[in-house]
VEXLUM-486634 format. One record per residue: residue number from 1; x, z, y of N, C-alpha, C in turn. Coordinates in steps of 0.1 Angstrom, whole numbers, plus 2048, in hexadecimal, padded with zeros to 3 digits. Atoms other than C-alpha are relative to their C-alpha. Layout:
N
+-----+-----+-----+-----+------+------+------+-----+-----+-----+
| pos | n.X | n.Z | n.Y | ca.X | ca.Z | ca.Y | c.X | c.Z | c.Y |
+-----+-----+-----+-----+------+------+------+-----+-----+-----+
| NUM |   X |   Z |   Y |    X |    Z |    Y |   X |   Z |   Y |
...
+-----+-----+-----+-----+------+------+------+-----+-----+-----+
This chain:
136
+-----+-----+-----+-----+------+------+------+-----+-----+-----+
| pos | n.X | n.Z | n.Y | ca.X | ca.Z | ca.Y | c.X | c.Z | c.Y |
+-----+-----+-----+-----+------+------+------+-----+-----+-----+
|   1 | 80A | 806 | 80A |  98E |  390 |  ACA | 7FF | 808 | 7F3 |
|   2 | 801 | 7F9 | 80D |  981 |  39D |  AA8 | 80B | 7FC | 7F7 |
|   3 | 7F6 | 805 | 80A |  99B |  388 |  A96 | 80C | 808 | 801 |
|   4 | 7F4 | 7F8 | 7FF |  9B7 |  39D |  AA3 | 7FE | 80F | 7FD |
|   5 | 803 | 7F2 | 801 |  9A5 |  3BF |  AA0 | 7FB | 803 | 7F2 |
|   6 | 806 | 7FE | 80D |  995 |  3BA |  A7E | 80A | 800 | 7F5 |
|   7 | 7F6 | 7FF | 80C |  9A8 |  3C6 |  A5F | 7F7 | 7FF | 7F3 |
|   8 | 807 | 803 | 80C |  99C |  3B9 |  A3E | 80A | 803 | 7F5 |
|   9 | 7F7 | 7FD | 80B |  9AC |  3C8 |  A1F | 7FA | 7FC | 7F2 |
|  10 | 804 | 805 | 80C |  9AB |  3BB |  9FC | 80A | 804 | 7F5 |
|  11 | 7F6 | 7FD | 80B |  9B9 |  3C3 |  9DA | 807 | 7F3 | 7FD |
|  12 | 7F8 | 80C | 804 |  9D1 |  3AA |  9C9 | 7F8 | 7F7 | 7F7 |
|  13 | 808 | 808 | 809 |  9B5 |  39D |  9B3 | 7F9 | 7F4 | 807 |
|  14 | 803 | 80D | 7F9 |  9AD |  379 |  9BB | 7F1 | 7FE | 804 |
|  15 | 80E | 801 | 7FC |  986 |  37B |  9BB | 7FD | 809 | 80C |
|  16 | 802 | 7F6 | 7F5 |  988 |  399 |  9D2 | 805 | 7FA | 80D |
|  17 | 7FB | 806 | 7F4 |  99F |  387 |  9EA | 7F7 | 7F5 | 805 |
|  18 | 809 | 80A | 7FD |  988 |  369 |  9EA | 7F3 | 806 | 807 |
|  19 | 80D | 7FA | 7F9 |  96A |  37F |  9F2 | 803 | 805 | 80D |
|  20 | 7FC | 7FB | 7F4 |  97D |  390 |  A0D | 802 | 7F5 | 80A |
|  21 | 7FE | 80B | 7F6 |  986 |  36E |  A1D | 7F2 | 7F9 | 804 |
|  22 | 80D | 805 | 7FD |  962 |  362 |  A19 | 7F9 | 809 | 80A |
|  23 | 806 | 7F5 | 7F7 |  955 |  382 |  A2A | 805 | 7FD | 80E |
|  24 | 7F9 | 801 | 7F4 |  96E |  37E |  A46 | 7FC | 7F2 | 808 |
|  25 | 805 | 80D | 7FB |  965 |  359 |  A4B | 7F3 | 801 | 805 |
|  26 | 80F | 7FF | 7FB |  940 |  361 |  A4E | 7FF | 80A | 80C |
|  27 | 801 | 7F6 | 7F6 |  945 |  381 |  A62 | 805 | 7FB | 80E |
|  28 | 7F9 | 804 | 7F3 |  95B |  370 |  A7D | 7FC | 7F2 | 803 |
|  29 | 804 | 80E | 7FE |  949 |  34E |  A7A | 80B | 7F7 | 802 |
|  30 | 7F4 | 808 | 800 |  969 |  33D |  A72 | 7FD | 7F2 | 7FA |
|  31 | 803 | 80D | 806 |  96A |  318 |  A68 | 80D | 7FE | 7F6 |
|  32 | 7F4 | 803 | 809 |  981 |  309 |  A4C | 7FF | 806 | 7F2 |
|  33 | 7FE | 7FB | 80E |  98D |  311 |  A2A | 803 | 810 | 800 |
|  34 | 7FE | 7F2 | 802 |  990 |  334 |  A1C | 80F | 804 | 7FF |
|  35 | 7F1 | 7FD | 802 |  9B6 |  332 |  A14 | 807 | 804 | 80D |
|  36 | 7F9 | 7FB | 7F4 |  9C3 |  334 |  A38 | 7FA | 80D | 805 |
|  37 | 805 | 7F3 | 7FB |  9AB |  350 |  A40 | 805 | 80B | 7F7 |
|  38 | 7FB | 7F7 | 809 |  9B6 |  362 |  A21 | 80E | 805 | 804 |
|  39 | 7F3 | 7FE | 7FE |  9DA |  35E |  A2A | 803 | 808 | 80E |
|  40 | 7FE | 7FB | 7F2 |  9D7 |  367 |  A4F | 7F9 | 80D | 803 |
|  41 | 809 | 7F4 | 7FC |  9BB |  382 |  A50 | 7FE | 80A | 7F6 |
|  42 | 802 | 7F6 | 80B |  9BA |  394 |  A2E | 80C | 806 | 7FC |
|  43 | 7F4 | 7F8 | 805 |  9D3 |  3AF |  A27 | 800 | 803 | 7F2 |
|  44 | 7FF | 7FD | 80F |  9DF |  3B3 |  A03 | 80C | 808 | 7FD |
|  45 | 7F4 | 7F7 | 802 |  9FD |  3CA |  A08 | 7FE | 80D | 7F7 |
|  46 | 800 | 7F4 | 808 |  A05 |  3EA |  9F5 | 7F6 | 80A | 806 |
|  47 | 809 | 7F6 | 7F9 |  9F4 |  400 |  A0F | 7F2 | 7FC | 7FE |
|  48 | 80E | 803 | 802 |  9D4 |  3ED |  A0D | 7FC | 801 | 7F2 |
|  49 | 803 | 7FF | 80E |  9D5 |  3ED |  9E7 | 7FE | 80F | 7FE |
|  50 | 802 | 7F2 | 802 |  9D9 |  413 |  9E8 | 7F4 | 806 | 806 |
|  51 | 80E | 7FB | 7FA |  9BB |  418 |  9FE | 7F5 | 7FB | 7F8 |
|  52 | 80A | 806 | 808 |  9A6 |  401 |  9E7 | 7FF | 805 | 7F2 |
|  53 | 7FF | 7FC | 80F |  9B2 |  40F |  9C6 | 802 | 80E | 7FF |
|  54 | 7FF | 7F1 | 7FF |  9AB |  434 |  9C4 | 808 | 804 | 7F3 |
|  55 | 7F9 | 7FB | 80C |  9BB |  436 |  9A1 | 810 | 801 | 803 |
|  56 | 7F3 | 7FF | 7FD |  9DD |  431 |  9B2 | 804 | 80C | 809 |
|  57 | 7FD | 7F7 | 7F6 |  9DA |  44A |  9CD | 7F5 | 80B | 7FF |
|  58 | 80A | 7F5 | 801 |  9C9 |  46C |  9C6 | 7FB | 804 | 80D |
|  59 | 804 | 7FA | 7F2 |  9C9 |  477 |  9EA | 7F6 | 7F7 | 806 |
|  60 | 80A | 808 | 7FA |  9B7 |  458 |  9F6 | 7F2 | 801 | 7F9 |
|  61 | 80D | 7FD | 807 |  99C |  45E |  9DB | 7FA | 80C | 805 |
|  62 | 805 | 7F4 | 7FA |  998 |  481 |  9E8 | 7FA | 7FE | 80D |
|  63 | 805 | 804 | 7F2 |  994 |  475 |  A0B | 7F3 | 7F8 | 800 |
|  64 | 80C | 808 | 802 |  97C |  45B |  A01 | 7F4 | 808 | 7FC |
|  65 | 80B | 7F8 | 805 |  967 |  473 |  9EE | 7FB | 80A | 80B |
|  66 | 804 | 7F6 | 7F5 |  966 |  48C |  A0C | 7F8 | 7F8 | 80B |
|  67 | 807 | 808 | 7F6 |  95B |  470 |  A24 | 7F3 | 7FC | 7FA |
|  68 | 80D | 804 | 806 |  940 |  464 |  A0B | 7F6 | 80B | 800 |
|  69 | 809 | 7F5 | 800 |  933 |  486 |  A08 | 7FB | 804 | 80E |
|  70 | 804 | 7FD | 7F4 |  932 |  48C |  A2C | 7F5 | 7F6 | 805 |
|  71 | 80A | 80A | 7FC |  920 |  46B |  A34 | 7F3 | 802 | 7F7 |
|  72 | 80C | 7FE | 809 |  908 |  472 |  A16 | 7F8 | 80C | 806 |
|  73 | 807 | 7F3 | 7FB |  900 |  495 |  A24 | 7F9 | 7FD | 80D |
|  74 | 807 | 804 | 7F3 |  8F9 |  487 |  A47 | 7F5 | 7F7 | 7FF |
|  75 | 80B | 80A | 802 |  8E4 |  46A |  A3B | 7F5 | 804 | 7F8 |
|  76 | 80B | 7FB | 809 |  8D0 |  47E |  A22 | 7F8 | 80B | 807 |
|  77 | 809 | 7F6 | 7F8 |  8C2 |  496 |  A3D | 7F3 | 7FA | 804 |
|  78 | 80D | 805 | 7FC |  89E |  493 |  A44 | 7FE | 808 | 80E |
|  79 | 801 | 7FB | 7F3 |  8A3 |  49E |  A69 | 809 | 7F8 | 80A |
|  80 | 7F8 | 805 | 7F6 |  8B1 |  493 |  A89 | 80F | 806 | 800 |
|  81 | 7F2 | 7FC | 800 |  8D7 |  494 |  A8B | 803 | 807 | 80D |
|  82 | 7FC | 7F8 | 7F4 |  8E3 |  4AF |  AA3 | 80E | 800 | 802 |
|  83 | 7F1 | 801 | 7FE |  905 |  4A9 |  AB2 | 807 | 80D | 7FF |
|  84 | 7F9 | 7F3 | 802 |  90C |  4CF |  AB2 | 801 | 804 | 7F3 |
|  85 | 7FF | 7FC | 80E |  906 |  4D2 |  A8D | 808 | 7F6 | 7F8 |
|  86 | 7F9 | 80B | 807 |  91A |  4B2 |  A84 | 80D | 805 | 7FB |
|  87 | 7F3 | 7FE | 806 |  937 |  4B5 |  A6C | 80B | 7F9 | 806 |
|  88 | 7F6 | 809 | 7FA |  948 |  499 |  A7F | 804 | 804 | 80E |
|  89 | 7FE | 7FD | 7F2 |  948 |  4A9 |  AA1 | 80E | 805 | 804 |
|  90 | 7F3 | 7FB | 7FD |  96B |  4B8 |  A9F | 809 | 7F4 | 803 |
|  91 | 7F7 | 80C | 7FF |  97B |  495 |  A9E | 7FC | 7F8 | 80C |
|  92 | 804 | 808 | 7F5 |  97A |  484 |  AC0 | 800 | 7F1 | 7FD |
|  93 | 7FE | 80D | 803 |  983 |  463 |  AB2 | 7F2 | 7FA | 7F9 |
|  94 | 80C | 804 | 807 |  961 |  462 |  AA0 | 7F4 | 800 | 809 |
|  95 | 80B | 800 | 7F7 |  94C |  461 |  AC0 | 7F7 | 7F4 | 7FE |
|  96 | 80A | 80C | 803 |  93E |  43E |  AB8 | 7F8 | 803 | 7F4 |
|  97 | 808 | 7FD | 80C |  933 |  44B |  A96 | 7F5 | 80A | 804 |
|  98 | 80B | 7F7 | 7FB |  921 |  468 |  AA7 | 7F5 | 7F9 | 807 |
|  99 | 80B | 809 | 7F9 |  910 |  44F |  ABE | 7F7 | 7F9 | 7F7 |
| 100 | 808 | 807 | 809 |  906 |  43B |  AA2 | 7F6 | 808 | 7F7 |
| 101 | 809 | 7F7 | 808 |  8F8 |  458 |  A8E | 7F5 | 805 | 809 |
| 102 | 80A | 7FB | 7F7 |  8E6 |  465 |  AAC | 7F6 | 7F5 | 803 |
| 103 | 80A | 80A | 7FE |  8D6 |  443 |  AB2 | 7F7 | 7FE | 7F4 |
| 104 | 808 | 800 | 80C |  8C9 |  443 |  A8E | 7F6 | 80A | 801 |
| 105 | 809 | 7F4 | 7FF |  8BA |  465 |  A94 | 7FD | 805 | 7F2 |
| 106 | 803 | 7FA | 80E |  8A9 |  46F |  A73 | 803 | 7F6 | 7F6 |
| 107 | 7FD | 80B | 809 |  8BA |  45B |  A58 | 7F5 | 7FC | 7F5 |
| 108 | 80B | 802 | 80A |  89E |  460 |  A3E | 7F5 | 7F8 | 806 |
| 109 | 80B | 806 | 7FA |  884 |  456 |  A56 | 803 | 7F1 | 803 |
| 110 | 7FD | 80D | 7FD |  897 |  437 |  A60 | 801 | 7F8 | 7F3 |
| 111 | 801 | 807 | 80C |  89C |  42D |  A3C | 7F2 | 7FD | 7FB |
| 112 | 80D | 802 | 803 |  878 |  431 |  A36 | 7F9 | 7F4 | 809 |
| 113 | 805 | 80B | 7F6 |  870 |  41B |  A54 | 807 | 7F3 | 7FC |
| 114 | 7FA | 80D | 803 |  889 |  401 |  A49 | 7FA | 7FB | 7F3 |
| 115 | 807 | 804 | 80D |  879 |  401 |  A25 | 7F3 | 7F9 | 804 |
| 116 | 80C | 806 | 7FD |  857 |  3FB |  A35 | 800 | 7F3 | 807 |
| 117 | 7FE | 80B | 7FA |  864 |  3E1 |  A4C | 803 | 7F4 | 7F6 |
| 118 | 7FD | 80A | 80A |  873 |  3CE |  A2E | 7F4 | 7FC | 7F8 |
| 119 | 80C | 803 | 808 |  853 |  3D2 |  A1A | 7F6 | 7F7 | 809 |
| 120 | 808 | 808 | 7F8 |  83F |  3C4 |  A38 | 805 | 7F1 | 801 |
| 121 | 7FA | 80E | 800 |  857 |  3A6 |  A3A | 7FE | 7F9 | 7F4 |
| 122 | 802 | 807 | 80D |  854 |  39F |  A16 | 7F1 | 7FC | 7FE |
| 123 | 80E | 804 | 801 |  82E |  3A0 |  A18 | 7FC | 7F5 | 809 |
| 124 | 803 | 80B | 7F8 |  82E |  389 |  A36 | 806 | 7F2 | 7FA |
| 125 | 7FB | 80C | 806 |  845 |  370 |  A24 | 7F7 | 7FC | 7F4 |
| 126 | 809 | 804 | 80B |  82F |  371 |  A05 | 7F3 | 7FA | 805 |
| 127 | 80B | 806 | 7FA |  811 |  36B |  A1B | 802 | 7F2 | 805 |
| 128 | 7FC | 80D | 7FB |  822 |  34E |  A2B | 801 | 7F6 | 7F4 |
| 129 | 7FE | 809 | 80C |  82B |  33F |  A09 | 7F2 | 7FD | 7FA |
| 130 | 80E | 802 | 806 |  807 |  344 |  9FC | 7F9 | 7F6 | 809 |
| 131 | 808 | 809 | 7F7 |  7F9 |  333 |  A1C | 806 | 7F1 | 7FF |
| 132 | 7FA | 80E | 802 |  811 |  315 |  A18 | 7FC | 7FA | 7F2 |
| 133 | 804 | 804 | 80C |  808 |  313 |  9F4 | 7F1 | 7FB | 7FF |
| 134 | 80E | 803 | 800 |  7E3 |  312 |  9FB | 7FE | 7F4 | 809 |
| 135 | 801 | 80C | 7F7 |  7E8 |  2F7 |  A16 | 804 | 7F3 | 7F9 |
| 136 | 7FB | 80C | 807 |  7F7 |  2DF |  9FD | 7F7 | 7FC | 7F5 |
+-----+-----+-----+-----+------+------+------+-----+-----+-----+
């Protein structure tokens, strides 16, 4: 089940832990109070803190920046992703990521399509609201 495989990390700050527990509750469709979810499913140990707090670990900040740059480069291309040209192809553990990027195709085109779909949805909602207002 997701409950055993999912890892949620949080800093030791109370509001961040509460947010992590609320996210976990919603994501896993759990019932009950946040406190037991926080205690059992949200990690707050030193390793988690070092991953979340780049000021404490220079190496993790460097790795995070490299990953962000790689993702930004891939997603900002206005062309189809080619497996042969991918920066991630050397790491076999990233096969699911390759598959996801390949399914997206051209990230710029997909983002424009998403923007248009959101705009159309907003227009439809506004039309529906106007129609309801005119009916009353």
